[in-house]
Phi, psi and omega in degrees: 000311181307316181305314180304310187301322182293324182291315186293322183294314183298309187273332178268333179253301195286317179295316177296329182292317187290346173285342184289136180303151197286334177296325186276325181296331174295342174290319177295326182300313184296329179288319181292322178297316177298316178296316181293316188276318183262334187263285182275348176048051181316110173050027184297321180292322177303315180298307185293322178290320174299318180292311184299322182287323181288317181239072183299337180282345182270142184285174185289322175296322172297319181296313177307318183290319181297318178306314180299318187290320183303306183299332168297315174296316179299317171304313177301312179303316177309305187296313183296322174301317174298311174304323179308337182296329187231004186290146181286157182302309183300321179290321187295318188291329183286321187272345186214096188232152179265142179277330184224064185293329181306339183297339180263351188305320183300327189284321182291320176297334170277359179067030180252128185282154179221165178240134167252125176243146172201217185209182176273077186226128184063218180262120170265331179301322183286335173296314183302310186291328181260009178309307182283356181268329185279334186221166177281341172311151167283118181275128179225121181270131173252133189207187177265152175281146174288155178287329181266118188281331178291315179291327173306305176303317182294318177297312185305316185294324182280319178304325193254017184282348168257041174066010170284159178240144173238127172247183186227162186301338184273349185225018183296316179297316171306317181294315182297312185296321180308313186279336175290319178291331183260009171053050178245121178286138186227158180238113183273127171257126184226135176262118189240035180247007173289158177288125171304154179283323186245120178287343179270350179235061182204178176254126181262139174200175171272125190216120177052049173073009184216154178290129193225123174277138182244140176290135180271000189302306182308316179292323175303307177302317181300315179288319179304317190250354183061036180278131177300145187241134180220147177265139169248127192258116183261127174254131173269114184284315178194175183307115175093348187240133189221148165228160178217153179246148177259125184236117181303142170245304179215130176266348183215080182309318188297341182265356181269157171289149172319122174099343190288320179303307188293314180303317185300312187286334176289320183291326182295312182292324170302317185296319179293312183298314178300337178284304184231073185306331188293343186267002179261164185278079179288337180289352177283140186272083183288322182249049178275353177258152172251151179301144174287171180297313188244112176289144186304316182296327181286324181287331181291318178292327172296000000 
Protein backbone atom coordinates (compact mmCIF):
# COMPACT_ATOMS: atom_id res chain seq x y z
CA UNK A 1 0.00 0.00 0.00
CA UNK A 2 2.85 2.37 0.87
CA UNK A 3 4.49 1.67 -2.49
CA UNK A 4 1.28 2.66 -4.31
CA UNK A 5 1.04 5.90 -2.33
CA UNK A 6 4.64 6.77 -3.26
CA UNK A 7 3.85 6.22 -6.94
CA UNK A 8 0.77 8.44 -6.64
CA UNK A 9 2.79 11.15 -4.87
CA UNK A 10 5.49 11.03 -7.54
CA UNK A 11 3.31 10.93 -10.65
CA UNK A 12 0.33 12.98 -9.45
CA UNK A 13 2.08 15.67 -7.40
CA UNK A 14 5.84 15.85 -7.96
CA UNK A 15 6.09 15.36 -11.73
CA UNK A 16 3.22 17.77 -12.57
CA UNK A 17 4.87 20.38 -10.33
CA UNK A 18 8.10 19.84 -12.22
CA UNK A 19 6.40 20.82 -15.48
CA UNK A 20 5.69 24.34 -14.20
CA UNK A 21 8.09 26.96 -15.67
CA UNK A 22 11.11 27.57 -13.48
CA UNK A 23 10.34 31.30 -13.18
CA UNK A 24 7.06 30.37 -11.51
CA UNK A 25 8.66 27.66 -9.38
CA UNK A 26 11.07 30.23 -7.95
CA UNK A 27 8.04 31.86 -6.30
CA UNK A 28 7.57 28.55 -4.51
CA UNK A 29 11.27 28.64 -3.63
CA UNK A 30 10.76 31.97 -1.84
CA UNK A 31 7.92 30.43 0.16
CA UNK A 32 10.08 27.42 1.03
CA UNK A 33 12.82 29.79 2.20
CA UNK A 34 10.46 31.56 4.60
CA UNK A 35 9.22 28.20 5.87
CA UNK A 36 12.73 26.74 6.39
CA UNK A 37 14.40 29.84 7.82
CA UNK A 38 11.70 31.55 9.86
CA UNK A 39 9.13 28.91 10.76
CA UNK A 40 10.62 25.44 11.25
CA UNK A 41 14.22 26.77 11.38
CA UNK A 42 15.47 23.63 9.64
CA UNK A 43 18.84 22.66 11.16
CA UNK A 44 19.51 26.34 11.79
CA UNK A 45 21.67 25.64 14.84
CA UNK A 46 23.76 23.20 12.80
CA UNK A 47 24.21 25.74 10.01
CA UNK A 48 25.17 28.59 12.35
CA UNK A 49 27.53 26.41 14.39
CA UNK A 50 29.24 25.13 11.24
CA UNK A 51 29.65 28.67 9.92
CA UNK A 52 31.00 30.06 13.21
CA UNK A 53 33.53 27.26 13.54
CA UNK A 54 34.58 27.63 9.90
CA UNK A 55 34.82 31.43 9.95
CA UNK A 56 35.72 32.51 13.52
CA UNK A 57 36.89 35.86 12.14
CA UNK A 58 33.36 36.78 10.96
CA UNK A 59 30.97 38.77 13.11
CA UNK A 60 27.52 37.56 14.19
CA UNK A 61 26.00 39.92 11.64
CA UNK A 62 28.07 38.37 8.85
CA UNK A 63 27.20 34.83 9.97
CA UNK A 64 23.52 35.75 10.05
CA UNK A 65 23.70 37.18 6.53
CA UNK A 66 25.45 34.07 5.14
CA UNK A 67 22.88 31.89 6.90
CA UNK A 68 20.00 33.72 5.20
CA UNK A 69 21.77 33.54 1.83
CA UNK A 70 22.34 29.84 2.36
CA UNK A 71 18.66 29.08 3.01
CA UNK A 72 17.66 31.05 -0.07
CA UNK A 73 20.12 29.04 -2.15
CA UNK A 74 19.04 25.77 -0.54
CA UNK A 75 15.43 26.52 -1.46
CA UNK A 76 16.47 27.22 -5.05
CA UNK A 77 18.41 23.94 -5.18
CA UNK A 78 15.33 22.07 -4.02
CA UNK A 79 13.28 23.68 -6.79
CA UNK A 80 15.98 23.06 -9.40
CA UNK A 81 16.15 19.40 -8.34
CA UNK A 82 12.40 19.27 -8.84
CA UNK A 83 12.73 20.86 -12.30
CA UNK A 84 15.51 18.40 -13.12
CA UNK A 85 12.89 15.64 -13.36
CA UNK A 86 11.39 17.07 -16.57
CA UNK A 87 13.85 19.68 -17.87
CA UNK A 88 14.56 19.51 -21.61
CA UNK A 89 18.04 18.65 -22.84
CA UNK A 90 18.48 21.97 -24.68
CA UNK A 91 17.40 23.95 -21.62
CA UNK A 92 19.66 21.95 -19.32
CA UNK A 93 22.72 22.70 -21.48
CA UNK A 94 21.87 26.42 -21.39
CA UNK A 95 21.63 26.39 -17.61
CA UNK A 96 24.61 24.12 -16.90
CA UNK A 97 27.60 24.44 -19.21
CA UNK A 98 31.26 23.51 -19.13
CA UNK A 99 33.79 26.25 -19.94
CA UNK A 100 36.63 23.88 -20.95
CA UNK A 101 35.22 20.47 -21.98
CA UNK A 102 38.08 19.94 -24.44
CA UNK A 103 40.49 19.26 -21.56
CA UNK A 104 39.14 15.70 -21.39
CA UNK A 105 39.10 14.99 -25.13
CA UNK A 106 42.53 13.33 -25.30
CA UNK A 107 41.56 10.83 -22.59
CA UNK A 108 38.51 9.73 -24.51
CA UNK A 109 40.58 9.40 -27.69
CA UNK A 110 43.03 7.23 -25.73
CA UNK A 111 40.14 5.12 -24.45
CA UNK A 112 40.99 6.14 -20.88
CA UNK A 113 38.41 6.54 -18.13
CA UNK A 114 38.63 9.57 -15.81
CA UNK A 115 37.31 10.73 -12.44
CA UNK A 116 35.60 14.05 -11.73
CA UNK A 117 35.51 14.83 -8.02
CA UNK A 118 33.68 17.70 -6.33
CA UNK A 119 31.18 18.39 -3.57
CA UNK A 120 27.63 19.46 -2.68
CA UNK A 121 28.42 22.96 -3.82
CA UNK A 122 26.06 24.95 -6.03
CA UNK A 123 23.98 22.57 -8.18
CA UNK A 124 25.14 18.94 -8.30
CA UNK A 125 21.94 17.29 -9.60
CA UNK A 126 22.29 19.00 -12.99
CA UNK A 127 25.78 17.52 -13.23
CA UNK A 128 24.51 13.96 -12.73
CA UNK A 129 21.84 14.50 -15.35
CA UNK A 130 24.15 16.08 -17.95
CA UNK A 131 27.31 13.95 -17.63
CA UNK A 132 26.86 12.19 -20.96
CA UNK A 133 25.87 15.42 -22.75
CA UNK A 134 29.12 17.34 -22.23
CA UNK A 135 31.44 14.57 -23.40
CA UNK A 136 31.48 11.34 -25.43
CA UNK A 137 32.37 9.38 -22.30
CA UNK A 138 29.75 7.18 -20.70
CA UNK A 139 28.91 9.31 -17.64
CA UNK A 140 28.44 7.59 -14.28
CA UNK A 141 27.44 9.36 -11.06
CA UNK A 142 28.49 7.53 -7.89
CA UNK A 143 26.33 8.11 -4.83
CA UNK A 144 24.64 6.68 -1.76
CA UNK A 145 21.43 4.71 -1.89
CA UNK A 146 18.23 6.34 -0.66
CA UNK A 147 16.49 4.84 2.34
CA UNK A 148 13.23 4.74 0.36
CA UNK A 149 13.75 2.14 -2.40
CA UNK A 150 10.59 3.08 -4.31
CA UNK A 151 11.64 6.73 -4.60
CA UNK A 152 15.15 5.61 -5.48
CA UNK A 153 13.86 3.67 -8.50
CA UNK A 154 11.63 6.55 -9.59
CA UNK A 155 14.43 9.10 -9.25
CA UNK A 156 16.91 6.80 -10.98
CA UNK A 157 14.71 6.68 -14.06
CA UNK A 158 14.55 10.48 -14.31
CA UNK A 159 18.25 11.05 -13.50
CA UNK A 160 19.44 8.68 -16.24
CA UNK A 161 17.14 9.66 -19.11
CA UNK A 162 19.98 11.50 -20.94
CA UNK A 163 22.14 8.34 -20.93
CA UNK A 164 24.00 8.99 -17.68
CA UNK A 165 24.21 6.09 -15.27
CA UNK A 166 23.99 6.08 -11.48
CA UNK A 167 25.81 3.48 -9.41
CA UNK A 168 26.30 3.25 -5.66
CA UNK A 169 29.19 2.92 -3.26
CA UNK A 170 28.36 -0.75 -2.71
CA UNK A 171 28.60 -1.69 -6.40
CA UNK A 172 31.07 0.85 -7.82
CA UNK A 173 33.88 -1.72 -8.19
CA UNK A 174 31.58 -4.08 -10.04
CA UNK A 175 30.53 -1.23 -12.35
CA UNK A 176 34.12 -0.16 -13.05
CA UNK A 177 35.26 -3.71 -13.77
CA UNK A 178 32.33 -4.24 -16.14
CA UNK A 179 33.32 -1.28 -18.29
CA UNK A 180 37.03 -2.15 -18.16
CA UNK A 181 36.15 -5.62 -19.51
CA UNK A 182 34.03 -4.09 -22.30
CA UNK A 183 36.75 -1.52 -23.06
CA UNK A 184 34.37 1.44 -22.71
CA UNK A 185 35.84 4.75 -21.44
CA UNK A 186 33.77 6.22 -18.62
CA UNK A 187 33.62 9.46 -16.70
CA UNK A 188 32.99 8.83 -13.00
CA UNK A 189 31.53 11.70 -10.96
CA UNK A 190 32.08 11.51 -7.19
CA UNK A 191 31.02 13.93 -4.45
CA UNK A 192 33.51 13.63 -1.62
CA UNK A 193 32.32 16.04 1.08
CA UNK A 194 29.99 13.73 3.03
CA UNK A 195 31.01 12.76 6.56
CA UNK A 196 32.63 9.28 6.55
CA UNK A 197 31.04 6.49 8.58
CA UNK A 198 34.29 5.32 10.18
CA UNK A 199 36.74 7.83 11.63
CA UNK A 200 39.53 5.26 11.39
CA UNK A 201 39.10 4.61 7.66
CA UNK A 202 39.31 8.05 6.10
CA UNK A 203 41.76 10.86 5.43
CA UNK A 204 42.07 13.52 8.13
CA UNK A 205 43.06 17.09 7.34
CA UNK A 206 42.49 20.71 8.35
CA UNK A 207 39.52 22.05 6.42
CA UNK A 208 37.70 25.28 7.16
CA UNK A 209 39.55 25.78 10.43
CA UNK A 210 38.67 22.30 11.77
CA UNK A 211 40.02 18.75 11.93
CA UNK A 212 37.99 17.08 9.20
CA UNK A 213 37.59 13.46 8.05
CA UNK A 214 37.41 13.09 4.27
CA UNK A 215 36.14 10.10 2.30
CA UNK A 216 39.15 8.40 0.71
CA UNK A 217 37.10 6.69 -2.03
CA UNK A 218 38.01 8.94 -5.01
CA UNK A 219 41.74 8.58 -4.33
CA UNK A 220 41.42 4.84 -3.69
CA UNK A 221 39.64 4.28 -7.02
CA UNK A 222 42.04 6.57 -8.87
CA UNK A 223 45.10 4.72 -7.54
CA UNK A 224 43.65 1.23 -8.01
CA UNK A 225 42.76 1.80 -11.67
CA UNK A 226 45.14 4.70 -12.42
CA UNK A 227 42.27 6.88 -13.65
CA UNK A 228 43.29 10.56 -14.14
CA UNK A 229 41.55 12.80 -11.60
CA UNK A 230 40.03 16.25 -12.08
CA UNK A 231 38.19 18.64 -9.81
CA UNK A 232 35.15 20.36 -11.26
CA UNK A 233 34.44 23.83 -9.91
CA UNK A 234 30.84 25.01 -10.21
CA UNK A 235 30.16 28.74 -10.52
CA UNK A 236 26.72 30.30 -10.07
CA UNK A 237 26.26 32.89 -12.81
CA UNK A 238 22.78 33.98 -11.77
CA UNK A 239 19.65 32.34 -10.42
CA UNK A 240 19.27 28.99 -12.18
CA UNK A 241 22.39 29.32 -14.36
CA UNK A 242 25.75 27.67 -13.70
CA UNK A 243 29.07 27.09 -15.42
CA UNK A 244 31.77 24.70 -14.35
CA UNK A 245 35.52 24.40 -14.96
CA UNK A 246 37.60 21.23 -15.13
CA UNK A 247 40.80 21.49 -13.04
CA UNK A 248 43.52 18.79 -13.34
CA UNK A 249 44.63 17.07 -10.12
CA UNK A 250 46.65 14.06 -11.28
CA UNK A 251 47.34 12.46 -14.66
CA UNK A 252 49.03 9.45 -13.09
CA UNK A 253 47.51 8.76 -9.64
CA UNK A 254 49.63 5.66 -8.98
CA UNK A 255 52.74 7.85 -8.98
CA UNK A 256 51.39 10.24 -6.30
CA UNK A 257 52.02 10.04 -2.56
CA UNK A 258 49.25 8.90 -0.23
CA UNK A 259 46.79 11.73 0.37
CA UNK A 260 47.96 13.99 -2.47
CA UNK A 261 44.75 13.63 -4.51
CA UNK A 262 42.45 13.96 -1.49
CA UNK A 263 44.30 16.96 -0.10
CA UNK A 264 44.27 18.67 -3.50
CA UNK A 265 40.52 18.40 -4.09
CA UNK A 266 39.79 19.40 -0.49
CA UNK A 267 41.99 22.49 -0.87
CA UNK A 268 40.27 23.46 -4.13
CA UNK A 269 36.85 23.06 -2.49
CA UNK A 270 37.90 25.13 0.53
CA UNK A 271 39.07 27.89 -1.80
CA UNK A 272 35.63 28.04 -3.44
CA UNK A 273 33.70 27.92 -0.17
CA UNK A 274 35.70 30.84 1.21
CA UNK A 275 34.78 32.89 -1.86
CA UNK A 276 31.05 32.11 -1.75
CA UNK A 277 30.19 30.28 1.50
CA UNK A 278 26.42 30.42 0.94
CA UNK A 279 26.58 27.83 -1.84
CA UNK A 280 27.87 24.86 0.20
CA UNK A 281 25.65 22.38 2.06
CA UNK A 282 26.01 23.77 5.60
CA UNK A 283 23.01 21.90 7.04
CA UNK A 284 24.94 18.64 6.71
CA UNK A 285 26.46 17.47 10.03
CA UNK A 286 29.93 17.48 8.57
CA UNK A 287 32.00 17.50 11.76
CA UNK A 288 30.27 14.87 13.89
CA UNK A 289 33.40 12.69 14.14
CA UNK A 290 36.46 13.36 16.27
CA UNK A 291 39.98 12.34 15.21
CA UNK A 292 41.23 8.93 16.41
CA UNK A 293 44.34 8.71 18.58
CA UNK A 294 46.32 7.31 15.66
CA UNK A 295 45.41 8.73 12.27
CA UNK A 296 44.95 6.22 9.45
CA UNK A 297 47.42 8.08 7.25
CA UNK A 298 50.07 7.97 10.00
CA UNK A 299 49.73 4.18 10.33
CA UNK A 300 49.78 3.95 6.52
CA UNK A 301 53.06 5.86 6.34
CA UNK A 302 54.55 3.76 9.13
